[in-house]
C-alpha atoms as a printed R data frame, in Angstrom:
    type eleno elety resid chain resno      x        y        z
1   ATOM     1    CA   MET     A     1  6.469 -163.652 -115.509
2   ATOM     2    CA   PHE     A     2  8.971 -162.331 -112.949
3   ATOM     3    CA   ASN     A     3 11.520 -164.873 -111.897
4   ATOM     4    CA   ASN     A     4 13.212 -164.814 -108.527
5   ATOM     5    CA   LYS     A     5 16.195 -162.865 -109.898
6   ATOM     6    CA   ASN     A     6 14.009 -160.047 -111.287
7   ATOM     7    CA   ILE     A     7 12.082 -159.785 -108.026
8   ATOM     8    CA   TYR     A     8 15.373 -159.511 -106.146
9   ATOM     9    CA   PHE     A     9 16.643 -156.605 -108.299
10  ATOM    10    CA   TYR     A    10 13.240 -154.911 -108.117
11  ATOM    11    CA   ILE     A    11 13.329 -154.972 -104.322
12  ATOM    12    CA   ILE     A    12 16.898 -153.623 -104.340
13  ATOM    13    CA   PHE     A    13 15.893 -150.684 -106.579
14  ATOM    14    CA   LEU     A    14 12.944 -149.905 -104.303
15  ATOM    15    CA   LEU     A    15 15.176 -149.860 -101.224
16  ATOM    16    CA   ILE     A    16 17.786 -147.609 -102.886
17  ATOM    17    CA   GLY     A    17 15.080 -145.230 -104.098
18  ATOM    18    CA   GLY     A    18 13.521 -145.101 -100.657
19  ATOM    19    CA   VAL     A    19 16.826 -144.349  -98.968
20  ATOM    20    CA   LEU     A    20 17.698 -141.581 -101.466
21  ATOM    21    CA   GLY     A    21 14.226 -140.101 -101.134
22  ATOM    22    CA   PHE     A    22 14.520 -140.062  -97.341
23  ATOM    23    CA   PHE     A    23 17.859 -138.244  -97.371
24  ATOM    24    CA   TYR     A    24 16.649 -135.726  -99.959
25  ATOM    25    CA   SER     A    25 13.533 -134.955  -97.922
26  ATOM    26    CA   TYR     A    26 15.557 -134.645  -94.720
27  ATOM    27    CA   ILE     A    27 17.991 -132.152  -96.277
28  ATOM    28    CA   CYS     A    28 15.195 -130.031  -97.766
29  ATOM    29    CA   LEU     A    29 13.204 -129.933  -94.537
30  ATOM    30    CA   ALA     A    30 16.301 -129.118  -92.481
31  ATOM    31    CA   SER     A    31 17.111 -126.218  -94.805
32  ATOM    32    CA   GLU     A    32 13.583 -124.834  -94.442
33  ATOM    33    CA   ASP     A    33 13.812 -125.127  -90.652
34  ATOM    34    CA   ASP     A    34 17.122 -123.239  -90.670
35  ATOM    35    CA   ILE     A    35 15.512 -120.398  -92.580
36  ATOM    36    CA   SER     A    36 12.255 -120.296  -90.622
37  ATOM    37    CA   ASN     A    37 13.594 -120.991  -87.123
38  ATOM    38    CA   GLY     A    38 17.227 -119.936  -87.314
39  ATOM    39    CA   ASP     A    39 18.759 -116.836  -88.794
40  ATOM    40    CA   LYS     A    40 15.667 -114.903  -89.832
41  ATOM    41    CA   THR     A    41 17.834 -111.972  -90.901
42  ATOM    42    CA   LEU     A    42 18.497 -113.939  -94.117
43  ATOM    43    CA   ILE     A    43 14.949 -113.207  -95.246
44  ATOM    44    CA   ASN     A    44 13.931 -110.316  -92.975
45  ATOM    45    CA   PHE     A    45 15.970 -107.120  -92.665
46  ATOM    46    CA   SER     A    46 13.407 -105.146  -90.686
47  ATOM    47    CA   TYR     A    47 14.361 -103.328  -87.474
48  ATOM    48    CA   ASN     A    48 10.735 -102.727  -86.621
49  ATOM    49    CA   GLN     A    49 11.000 -104.370  -83.210
50  ATOM    50    CA   ALA     A    50 13.929 -102.165  -82.160
51  ATOM    51    CA   ILE     A    51 12.054  -99.042  -83.254
52  ATOM    52    CA   ALA     A    52  8.878 -100.220  -81.530
53  ATOM    53    CA   ARG     A    53 10.801 -100.581  -78.267
54  ATOM    54    CA   ALA     A    54 12.599  -97.226  -78.397
55  ATOM    55    CA   SER     A    55 10.391  -94.791  -80.292
56  ATOM    56    CA   PRO     A    56  7.704  -94.267  -77.595
57  ATOM    57    CA   ALA     A    57 10.449  -92.817  -75.354
58  ATOM    58    CA   VAL     A    58 11.693  -90.329  -77.998
59  ATOM    59    CA   VAL     A    59  9.896  -86.986  -77.865
60  ATOM    60    CA   ASN     A    60  9.713  -83.798  -79.892
61  ATOM    61    CA   ILE     A    61 10.732  -80.638  -78.038
62  ATOM    62    CA   TYR     A    62  9.636  -77.112  -78.902
63  ATOM    63    CA   SER     A    63 11.001  -74.180  -76.929
64  ATOM    64    CA   GLU     A    64 10.994  -70.404  -76.943
65  ATOM    65    CA   GLN     A    65 14.437  -69.092  -76.085
66  ATOM    66    CA   VAL     A    66 15.689  -65.667  -75.093
67  ATOM    67    CA   VAL     A    67 18.720  -64.876  -77.261
68  ATOM    68    CA   GLY     A    68 21.022  -61.938  -76.506
69  ATOM    69    CA   LYS     A    69 22.860  -59.942  -79.154
70  ATOM    70    CA   GLU     A    70 26.168  -61.552  -78.265
71  ATOM    71    CA   SER     A    71 24.719  -65.025  -78.808
72  ATOM    72    CA   GLN     A    72 23.286  -63.969  -82.142
73  ATOM    73    CA   ARG     A    73 26.703  -62.882  -83.395
74  ATOM    74    CA   LYS     A    74 28.401  -66.123  -82.439
75  ATOM    75    CA   THR     A    75 28.936  -68.820  -85.014
76  ATOM    76    CA   ARG     A    76 29.953  -72.414  -84.449
77  ATOM    77    CA   ARG     A    77 32.350  -74.573  -86.344
78  ATOM    78    CA   PHE     A    78 29.867  -77.418  -86.057
79  ATOM    79    CA   ASN     A    79 26.246  -76.902  -86.886
80  ATOM    80    CA   PRO     A    80 23.878  -77.350  -83.928
81  ATOM    81    CA   ILE     A    81 20.944  -79.296  -85.235
82  ATOM    82    CA   PHE     A    82 18.054  -76.938  -84.604
83  ATOM    83    CA   ASP     A    83 16.159  -74.194  -86.342
84  ATOM    84    CA   LYS     A    84 17.561  -70.668  -86.169
85  ATOM    85    CA   LYS     A    85 15.967  -67.238  -86.184
86  ATOM    86    CA   SER     A    86 17.712  -63.935  -85.784
87  ATOM    87    CA   ASN     A    87 15.368  -62.146  -83.373
88  ATOM    88    CA   SER     A    88 15.696  -62.033  -79.582
89  ATOM    89    CA   ILE     A    89 12.939  -64.594  -79.023
90  ATOM    90    CA   LYS     A    90 13.835  -67.726  -80.907
91  ATOM    91    CA   THR     A    91 11.653  -70.759  -81.419
92  ATOM    92    CA   SER     A    92 13.725  -73.920  -81.606
93  ATOM    93    CA   LEU     A    93 12.886  -77.508  -82.322
94  ATOM    94    CA   GLY     A    94 14.666  -80.655  -81.319
95  ATOM    95    CA   SER     A    95 14.268  -84.040  -79.766
96  ATOM    96    CA   GLY     A    96 14.665  -85.676  -76.392
97  ATOM    97    CA   VAL     A    97 14.690  -89.067  -74.719
98  ATOM    98    CA   ILE     A    98 12.573  -90.060  -71.710
99  ATOM    99    CA   LEU     A    99 14.860  -91.636  -69.118
100 ATOM   100    CA   SER     A   100 12.330  -92.575  -66.460
101 ATOM   101    CA   SER     A   101  8.630  -93.282  -66.121
102 ATOM   102    CA   ASP     A   102  8.135  -90.152  -63.993
103 ATOM   103    CA   GLY     A   103  9.069  -87.911  -66.921
104 ATOM   104    CA   TYR     A   104 12.767  -86.996  -66.755
105 ATOM   105    CA   ILE     A   105 14.010  -86.190  -70.255
106 ATOM   106    CA   LEU     A   106 17.552  -85.923  -71.595
107 ATOM   107    CA   THR     A   107 18.185  -83.559  -74.503
108 ATOM   108    CA   ASN     A   108 20.830  -81.133  -75.800
109 ATOM   109    CA   GLN     A   109 21.421  -77.833  -74.065
110 ATOM   110    CA   HIS     A   110 21.318  -75.944  -77.363
111 ATOM   111    CA   VAL     A   111 17.793  -77.260  -78.006
112 ATOM   112    CA   ILE     A   112 16.365  -75.377  -75.028
113 ATOM   113    CA   GLY     A   113 18.947  -72.583  -74.749
114 ATOM   114    CA   ASP     A   114 20.253  -70.797  -71.673
115 ATOM   115    CA   ILE     A   115 16.911  -69.183  -70.856
116 ATOM   116    CA   SER     A   116 13.682  -70.761  -72.057
117 ATOM   117    CA   LEU     A   117 10.353  -69.005  -71.741
118 ATOM   118    CA   LYS     A   118  8.345  -72.071  -72.642
119 ATOM   119    CA   ILE     A   119  9.165  -75.735  -73.261
120 ATOM   120    CA   THR     A   120  6.629  -78.081  -74.831
121 ATOM   121    CA   VAL     A   121  7.162  -81.815  -75.121
122 ATOM   122    CA   GLU     A   122  5.221  -83.871  -77.662
123 ATOM   123    CA   LEU     A   123  5.064  -87.604  -77.091
124 ATOM   124    CA   PHE     A   124  4.982  -90.373  -79.678
125 ATOM   125    CA   ASP     A   125  1.195  -90.612  -79.405
126 ATOM   126    CA   GLY     A   126  0.735  -86.891  -80.056
127 ATOM   127    CA   LYS     A   127  0.044  -85.855  -76.468
128 ATOM   128    CA   LYS     A   128  1.685  -82.585  -75.436
129 ATOM   129    CA   TYR     A   129  2.966  -81.573  -72.018
130 ATOM   130    CA   LYS     A   130  4.715  -78.587  -70.542
131 ATOM   131    CA   ALA     A   131  8.192  -79.239  -69.186
132 ATOM   132    CA   HIS     A   132 10.567  -77.340  -66.929
133 ATOM   133    CA   LEU     A   133 14.329  -77.230  -66.891
134 ATOM   134    CA   ILE     A   134 16.148  -79.250  -64.221
135 ATOM   135    CA   GLY     A   135 19.723  -78.426  -65.194
136 ATOM   136    CA   ILE     A   136 22.113  -77.830  -68.084
137 ATOM   137    CA   ASP     A   137 25.748  -78.630  -68.725
138 ATOM   138    CA   ARG     A   138 27.340  -76.475  -71.412
139 ATOM   139    CA   GLY     A   139 30.488  -78.595  -71.388
140 ATOM   140    CA   THR     A   140 28.714  -81.639  -72.779
141 ATOM   141    CA   ASP     A   141 25.810  -79.711  -74.365
142 ATOM   142    CA   LEU     A   142 23.326  -81.748  -72.339
143 ATOM   143    CA   ALA     A   143 20.211  -80.754  -70.427
144 ATOM   144    CA   VAL     A   144 17.682  -82.552  -68.256
145 ATOM   145    CA   LEU     A   145 13.998  -81.621  -68.344
146 ATOM   146    CA   LYS     A   146 11.058  -82.800  -66.263
147 ATOM   147    CA   ILE     A   147  7.530  -83.112  -67.634
148 ATOM   148    CA   SER     A   148  5.225  -81.015  -65.473
149 ATOM   149    CA   ASN     A   149  2.775  -83.814  -64.783
150 ATOM   150    CA   SER     A   150  3.339  -85.852  -61.663
151 ATOM   151    CA   GLU     A   151  0.460  -88.270  -62.211
152 ATOM   152    CA   ALA     A   152  1.153  -89.688  -65.677
153 ATOM   153    CA   ILE     A   153  3.398  -92.679  -66.297
154 ATOM   154    CA   PHE     A   154  5.657  -92.244  -69.327
155 ATOM   155    CA   PRO     A   155  7.463  -94.771  -71.539
156 ATOM   156    CA   SER     A   156 11.203  -94.822  -70.887
157 ATOM   157    CA   ILE     A   157 14.119  -96.106  -72.920
158 ATOM   158    CA   GLU     A   158 16.533  -98.883  -72.019
159 ATOM   159    CA   ILE     A   159 20.109  -97.609  -71.777
160 ATOM   160    CA   ASP     A   160 23.034  -99.745  -72.905
161 ATOM   161    CA   ASN     A   161 26.758  -99.428  -72.242
162 ATOM   162    CA   SER     A   162 28.145  -97.404  -75.144
163 ATOM   163    CA   ASP     A   163 31.679  -98.550  -74.308
164 ATOM   164    CA   LYS     A   164 30.778 -101.889  -75.910
165 ATOM   165    CA   VAL     A   165 29.902 -100.502  -79.342
166 ATOM   166    CA   LYS     A   166 32.255 -101.181  -82.213
167 ATOM   167    CA   ILE     A   167 32.991  -99.594  -85.555
168 ATOM   168    CA   GLY     A   168 30.700 -101.180  -88.133
169 ATOM   169    CA   ASP     A   169 27.814 -101.838  -85.729
170 ATOM   170    CA   ILE     A   170 24.414 -100.962  -87.185
171 ATOM   171    CA   VAL     A   171 22.709  -98.031  -85.447
172 ATOM   172    CA   LEU     A   172 19.400  -96.213  -85.813
173 ATOM   173    CA   ALA     A   173 18.812  -92.497  -85.242
174 ATOM   174    CA   ILE     A   174 15.372  -91.391  -84.031
175 ATOM   175    CA   GLY     A   175 14.351  -87.750  -83.902
176 ATOM   176    CA   ASN     A   176 12.280  -84.888  -85.273
177 ATOM   177    CA   PRO     A   177 14.127  -83.642  -88.405
178 ATOM   178    CA   TYR     A   178 12.923  -80.260  -89.660
179 ATOM   179    CA   GLY     A   179  9.854  -80.556  -87.443
180 ATOM   180    CA   LEU     A   180  8.322  -83.217  -89.687
181 ATOM   181    CA   GLY     A   181  7.636  -85.530  -86.767
182 ATOM   182    CA   GLN     A   182  9.357  -88.627  -85.513
183 ATOM   183    CA   SER     A   183 11.563  -90.192  -88.174
184 ATOM   184    CA   VAL     A   184 14.140  -92.969  -88.256
185 ATOM   185    CA   SER     A   185 17.374  -93.305  -90.225
186 ATOM   186    CA   MET     A   186 19.866  -96.148  -90.327
187 ATOM   187    CA   GLY     A   187 23.636  -96.328  -90.603
188 ATOM   188    CA   ILE     A   188 26.705  -97.721  -88.939
189 ATOM   189    CA   ILE     A   189 29.141  -96.525  -86.324
190 ATOM   190    CA   SER     A   190 31.856  -94.867  -88.378
191 ATOM   191    CA   ALA     A   191 34.234  -94.082  -85.519
192 ATOM   192    CA   THR     A   192 34.414  -93.747  -81.748
193 ATOM   193    CA   GLY     A   193 36.346  -91.420  -79.480
194 ATOM   194    CA   ARG     A   194 35.859  -88.304  -81.607
195 ATOM   195    CA   GLU     A   195 36.543  -85.139  -79.611
196 ATOM   196    CA   PHE     A   196 36.036  -82.260  -82.040
197 ATOM   197    CA   GLU     A   197 37.437  -79.729  -79.572
198 ATOM   198    CA   ASN     A   198 35.207  -80.905  -76.740
199 ATOM   199    CA   PRO     A   199 37.132  -82.673  -73.952
200 ATOM   200    CA   TYR     A   200 33.951  -83.517  -72.084
201 ATOM   201    CA   SER     A   201 32.536  -85.829  -74.743
202 ATOM   202    CA   SER     A   202 34.211  -88.584  -76.671
203 ATOM   203    CA   TYR     A   203 31.684  -88.613  -79.517
204 ATOM   204    CA   ILE     A   204 30.349  -91.582  -81.447
205 ATOM   205    CA   GLN     A   205 30.500  -90.832  -85.174
206 ATOM   206    CA   THR     A   206 27.788  -92.291  -87.405
207 ATOM   207    CA   ASP     A   207 26.698  -92.029  -91.034
208 ATOM   208    CA   ALA     A   208 23.036  -92.457  -90.078
209 ATOM   209    CA   SER     A   209 21.263  -89.434  -91.542
210 ATOM   210    CA   ILE     A   210 20.978  -86.682  -88.902
211 ATOM   211    CA   ASN     A   211 19.425  -83.323  -89.740
212 ATOM   212    CA   LYS     A   212 18.205  -80.171  -88.017
213 ATOM   213    CA   GLY     A   213 15.720  -81.160  -85.355
214 ATOM   214    CA   ASN     A   214 17.436  -84.463  -84.564
215 ATOM   215    CA   SER     A   215 19.429  -82.858  -81.732
216 ATOM   216    CA   GLY     A   216 18.744  -84.566  -78.447
217 ATOM   217    CA   GLY     A   217 17.249  -87.608  -80.149
218 ATOM   218    CA   ALA     A   218 18.207  -91.221  -79.605
219 ATOM   219    CA   LEU     A   219 20.950  -93.214  -81.263
220 ATOM   220    CA   ILE     A   220 20.009  -96.839  -80.603
221 ATOM   221    CA   ASP     A   221 21.355 -100.288  -81.375
222 ATOM   222    CA   THR     A   222 19.430 -102.995  -83.211
223 ATOM   223    CA   GLN     A   223 17.906 -104.116  -79.904
224 ATOM   224    CA   GLY     A   224 16.319 -100.715  -79.328
225 ATOM   225    CA   ARG     A   225 18.702  -99.693  -76.533
226 ATOM   226    CA   LEU     A   226 20.084  -96.170  -76.164
227 ATOM   227    CA   ILE     A   227 23.790  -95.854  -76.911
228 ATOM   228    CA   GLY     A   228 24.014  -92.122  -77.653
229 ATOM   229    CA   ILE     A   229 22.350  -88.716  -77.839
230 ATOM   230    CA   ASN     A   230 22.483  -87.191  -81.345
231 ATOM   231    CA   THR     A   231 24.137  -83.806  -80.966
232 ATOM   232    CA   LEU     A   232 26.103  -82.415  -83.922
233 ATOM   233    CA   ILE     A   233 26.577  -82.734  -87.641
234 ATOM   234    CA   ARG     A   234 29.816  -82.088  -89.455
235 ATOM   235    CA   SER     A   235 28.588  -80.254  -92.525
236 ATOM   236    CA   SER     A   236 29.580  -77.584  -95.033
237 ATOM   237    CA   SER     A   237 26.017  -77.130  -96.277
238 ATOM   238    CA   GLY     A   238 24.044  -77.254  -93.045
239 ATOM   239    CA   GLY     A   239 22.444  -80.566  -94.018
240 ATOM   240    CA   SER     A   240 23.350  -84.173  -93.410
241 ATOM   241    CA   GLU     A   241 26.546  -85.247  -95.150
242 ATOM   242    CA   GLY     A   242 27.052  -88.578  -93.464
243 ATOM   243    CA   ILE     A   243 29.006  -87.335  -90.445
244 ATOM   244    CA   GLY     A   244 26.861  -87.191  -87.340
245 ATOM   245    CA   LEU     A   245 28.131  -87.033  -83.769
246 ATOM   246    CA   ALA     A   246 26.408  -88.489  -80.724
247 ATOM   247    CA   ILE     A   247 27.291  -88.217  -77.042
248 ATOM   248    CA   PRO     A   248 27.844  -91.774  -75.741
249 ATOM   249    CA   SER     A   249 25.319  -93.001  -73.201
250 ATOM   250    CA   THR     A   250 28.040  -93.724  -70.636
251 ATOM   251    CA   ASN     A   251 29.197  -90.101  -70.769
252 ATOM   252    CA   ALA     A   252 25.625  -88.877  -70.424
253 ATOM   253    CA   LEU     A   253 24.927  -91.095  -67.425
254 ATOM   254    CA   GLU     A   254 27.955  -89.618  -65.632
255 ATOM   255    CA   ILE     A   255 26.333  -86.193  -65.469
256 ATOM   256    CA   ILE     A   256 22.590  -86.952  -65.320
257 ATOM   257    CA   SER     A   257 22.617  -87.618  -61.585
258 ATOM   258    CA   ASP     A   258 24.473  -84.353  -60.916
259 ATOM   259    CA   LEU     A   259 21.999  -82.379  -63.018
260 ATOM   260    CA   ILE     A   260 19.025  -83.924  -61.241
261 ATOM   261    CA   GLN     A   261 20.547  -83.620  -57.779
262 ATOM   262    CA   TYR     A   262 22.328  -80.255  -58.023
263 ATOM   263    CA   GLY     A   263 21.102  -78.631  -61.255
264 ATOM   264    CA   GLU     A   264 24.700  -78.561  -62.485
265 ATOM   265    CA   VAL     A   265 27.637  -80.890  -63.058
266 ATOM   266    CA   ARG     A   266 30.203  -80.777  -60.290
267 ATOM   267    CA   ARG     A   267 33.628  -81.279  -61.818
268 ATOM   268    CA   GLY     A   268 36.974  -81.377  -60.122
269 ATOM   269    CA   TRP     A   269 39.549  -78.597  -60.379
270 ATOM   270    CA   LEU     A   270 43.319  -78.650  -59.872
271 ATOM   271    CA   GLY     A   271 44.380  -75.089  -60.639
272 ATOM   272    CA   PHE     A   272 47.198  -75.014  -63.183
273 ATOM   273    CA   SER     A   273 47.662  -74.196  -66.861
274 ATOM   274    CA   ILE     A   274 49.859  -75.441  -69.706
275 ATOM   275    CA   ASP     A   275 52.314  -73.439  -71.823
276 ATOM   276    CA   LYS     A   276 50.774  -73.709  -75.294
277 ATOM   277    CA   GLN     A   277 53.941  -72.564  -77.068
278 ATOM   278    CA   SER     A   278 55.967  -75.425  -75.573
279 ATOM   279    CA   LEU     A   279 53.179  -77.809  -76.506
280 ATOM   280    CA   ILE     A   280 53.191  -76.641  -80.112
281 ATOM   281    CA   THR     A   281 56.935  -76.360  -80.672
282 ATOM   282    CA   LEU     A   282 58.303  -79.118  -78.411
283 ATOM   283    CA   GLY     A   283 55.278  -81.364  -77.899
284 ATOM   284    CA   LYS     A   284 55.805  -81.145  -74.136
285 ATOM   285    CA   LEU     A   285 53.321  -80.329  -71.384
286 ATOM   286    CA   VAL     A   286 55.078  -77.575  -69.455
287 ATOM   287    CA   ILE     A   287 53.350  -75.930  -66.500
288 ATOM   288    CA   SER     A   288 52.992  -72.212  -67.210
289 ATOM   289    CA   ALA     A   289 51.116  -71.131  -64.077
290 ATOM   290    CA   VAL     A   290 49.871  -72.563  -60.779
291 ATOM   291    CA   VAL     A   291 46.926  -71.031  -58.911
292 ATOM   292    CA   THR     A   292 47.776  -69.872  -55.400
293 ATOM   293    CA   ASN     A   293 46.323  -72.176  -52.735
294 ATOM   294    CA   GLY     A   294 44.851  -74.420  -55.429
295 ATOM   295    CA   PRO     A   295 45.068  -78.221  -55.275
296 ATOM   296    CA   ALA     A   296 48.064  -78.244  -57.656
297 ATOM   297    CA   GLU     A   297 50.104  -75.863  -55.498
298 ATOM   298    CA   ILE     A   298 49.120  -77.740  -52.349
299 ATOM   299    CA   GLY     A   299 50.216  -80.970  -54.049
300 ATOM   300    CA   GLY     A   300 53.646  -79.525  -54.845
301 ATOM   301    CA   LEU     A   301 53.347  -78.629  -58.549
302 ATOM   302    CA   GLN     A   302 55.481  -75.695  -59.690
303 ATOM   303    CA   LYS     A   303 55.852  -73.470  -62.721
304 ATOM   304    CA   ASN     A   304 58.101  -74.960  -65.471
305 ATOM   305    CA   ASP     A   305 57.509  -78.541  -64.300
306 ATOM   306    CA   ILE     A   306 57.197  -80.939  -67.253
307 ATOM   307    CA   LEU     A   307 54.515  -83.635  -67.160
308 ATOM   308    CA   ILE     A   308 55.896  -87.125  -67.815
309 ATOM   309    CA   SER     A   309 52.753  -89.177  -67.129
310 ATOM   310    CA   ILE     A   310 49.150  -88.658  -66.066
311 ATOM   311    CA   ASN     A   311 47.690  -91.450  -63.933
312 ATOM   312    CA   ASP     A   312 50.375  -93.734  -65.408
313 ATOM   313    CA   SER     A   313 49.229  -92.873  -68.962
314 ATOM   314    CA   GLU     A   314 50.930  -90.888  -71.725
315 ATOM   315    CA   PRO     A   315 51.214  -87.138  -71.147
316 ATOM   316    CA   SER     A   316 49.187  -85.998  -74.175
317 ATOM   317    CA   TYR     A   317 47.151  -82.822  -74.089
318 ATOM   318    CA   GLU     A   318 44.015  -84.843  -74.914
319 ATOM   319    CA   ASN     A   319 44.630  -87.176  -71.987
320 ATOM   320    CA   LEU     A   320 45.340  -84.257  -69.694
321 ATOM   321    CA   TYR     A   321 42.164  -82.464  -70.682
322 ATOM   322    CA   LYS     A   322 40.036  -85.596  -70.386
323 ATOM   323    CA   THR     A   323 41.426  -86.437  -66.966
324 ATOM   324    CA   PHE     A   324 40.838  -83.040  -65.425
325 ATOM   325    CA   ALA     A   325 37.728  -82.000  -67.307
326 ATOM   326    CA   ARG     A   326 35.951  -85.193  -66.277
327 ATOM   327    CA   SER     A   327 37.290  -85.438  -62.747
328 ATOM   328    CA   LYS     A   328 34.987  -85.093  -59.748
329 ATOM   329    CA   PRO     A   329 35.700  -83.293  -56.498
330 ATOM   330    CA   GLY     A   330 37.604  -85.718  -54.312
331 ATOM   331    CA   ASP     A   331 39.160  -87.675  -57.180
332 ATOM   332    CA   VAL     A   332 42.832  -88.499  -56.671
333 ATOM   333    CA   ILE     A   333 45.096  -87.830  -59.657
334 ATOM   334    CA   LYS     A   334 48.743  -88.854  -59.917
335 ATOM   335    CA   LEU     A   335 51.263  -86.918  -62.005
336 ATOM   336    CA   GLU     A   336 54.842  -87.820  -62.772
337 ATOM   337    CA   ILE     A   337 56.889  -84.708  -63.486
338 ATOM   338    CA   GLN     A   338 60.386  -83.637  -64.439
339 ATOM   339    CA   ARG     A   339 61.786  -80.675  -62.514
340 ATOM   340    CA   LYS     A   340 65.155  -79.749  -63.982
341 ATOM   341    CA   GLU     A   341 67.155  -82.978  -63.578
342 ATOM   342    CA   GLU     A   342 64.852  -84.499  -60.975
343 ATOM   343    CA   PHE     A   343 61.859  -86.817  -61.535
344 ATOM   344    CA   LEU     A   344 59.036  -86.691  -58.995
345 ATOM   345    CA   GLU     A   345 55.631  -88.251  -58.402
346 ATOM   346    CA   LEU     A   346 52.922  -85.907  -57.133
347 ATOM   347    CA   VAL     A   347 49.428  -86.796  -55.934
348 ATOM   348    CA   PHE     A   348 46.539  -84.310  -56.059
349 ATOM   349    CA   THR     A   349 42.976  -84.299  -54.804
350 ATOM   350    CA   ALA     A   350 40.614  -82.447  -57.113
351 ATOM   351    CA   LYS     A   351 38.200  -80.028  -55.477
352 ATOM   352    CA   MET     A   352 35.156  -78.043  -56.485
353 ATOM   353    CA   LYS     A   353 36.061  -74.725  -58.036
354 ATOM   354    CA   SER     A   354 34.565  -71.873  -56.076
């Protein structure tokens, strides 16, 4: 028989067990909710949704180019990512990105060449269309095409601000490597601001696998937004070695409107040159020549002037080249110079070079 004391302890044990059971169940259920409703990346590493958003706007481009003898003899330090043949009519392959629903496409200039006899665009669903060239910009190696079908509505890509990307961000490269069809590779942003002897483009460097045929394709973030146009590979073998270069989307957007509106990029011009010997030996930017009646001469710049600052920034050759190469007609540029013992501030207005 249970006496009152035993019943008391029995009830106490039941209460303690119930309380412990409640807390244990609460913790377990909360943990499951965190996994199922919270950070799903703990159990799911797929970027399928990003690819699903972007891939319909990435196209394969096939073109027949007219190649002169001079072009055939030229070699490049960096491998353009497209197929090569040695005859005068060259068939190239590459990729492109649809920018608008009416069929404007951004790609690399080297994908379609200087003169293209025929350009064919293949969409994600396998449909093929003819396209015509709107404009090219050799400085940035970019070109804009237009699908020759005014009735169809095409999938377009969302463009993000590439200035926000950071080293270590995960990126995905979409393109048509070796003509195999649309393929995706993954990597990170290895570096930003790479020039590689091109002042017009401050490249994004990535280790996402980029091969021949990827030129003009999309470099996207994990949300499926365009942050760059895959353009070059740094390679000793001709294949991917983990150093791919993409033109940032912000740089591309700067010239797209000019290409669509004028068929060319209208850049500013000041009309002076730098003494390379002084740059190499002294590290100084010394004016070696000034074009007669050019904006620099009109603004008061003279031969042998030494640049002290460029728009209140350091007078490096890279900064100088960026400032003038990317200037637009009408842009105002301020230079601080040293002329013998005198320091002066000069203001110039860039104009279109005739």
